[in-house]
N, C-alpha and C positions, 0 to 999 in steps of 0.2 A: 193896247189900242189907244190912240191919242185922239182927243177931240178938242175943239177950240171953244173959247168963251162964247156962250150963247147957244151952243148945241144942247139938245135934249138927249139924255142917255138913260138907259135902263140899268137899275142896280140889282145885282144878284147877291143878296146878303148870305144866301146859302153857300155860294162859291167862296166868299170872303171867310165865312165861319169855318168851312172845311179846310181852308189853308192856314188861317191864323188863330182859330179858336174864338172863344167868347170875348176876350179883352182886346180891344183895339187901342191905337194910339190916342184917339180922341173920343172914346165912348166904348160901349159894349153891345154885343149882339145877344139878344135874348131868344133862345130857342124854345118853342112850345110844341108839344105833341098832343094831338087830339085824335085818338084812334090810329088810323093809317096816315093821317096828314101831319106834316111838319110845317111850322110857321117860324119866320125869322124877323125880328124887329130890331132896328138900331136905336139904342137908347143913349141919350146924352143929357146929363143933369136931370135925370128922372123924367125926361120928356121923350116920347117916341118921335124920332126925327125922320125915320123912313121905314117902310115895310118892304119885305122882299118882293121884287118885281115892279116896284114903282118907278115912274119916270121922273127924272130930276134935270134941272138946267145947270150947266156948268157956268158959274158966275165969276170964278177967279182961279188962278193957278200960279204956282211959284215953288220955291224951295220947300215949303211946308207941305205941298201936295196939291189937292184940288178942293175948292169950296163949291158945294152944290146946294141948290135951292129946290126943296120939295114943296110943290104946290098941290099935291094930291091928297094931303091930309086935311084935318079940320082947321089947322093953323099953318100958314106958310112957315117953313123951318129951314134954316141954313145949317149945314154941317160940313166937316172936313174929313176927307179920306187921304191917307198918305199916298205917295206915288205907288208904293207896292200894293196897298189895298185896292187902289183904283185900277191898277193894271190887271188884277185878278177878277174884280167884281163888276166892271162896267162894260156894257155892250151897247 
């Protein structure tokens, strides 16, 4: 699914984790289990950049993939998903 710069998209870290596992090109997904619930967080340089289900803005795209801005957390954070990761986990 393609979106243009400025669009707000929803990130499914679970879908990305299910396809690619924990280690991504530009970070890693931390899976936590609490009883019956599973949680997925994207960690980049020891910072939680995005949590499963959060909405992010597409701020750039190119050969590298897509740069996204998460403003749902305590601190606004930019992160990059490859084209493959983006195609699996962005809705």
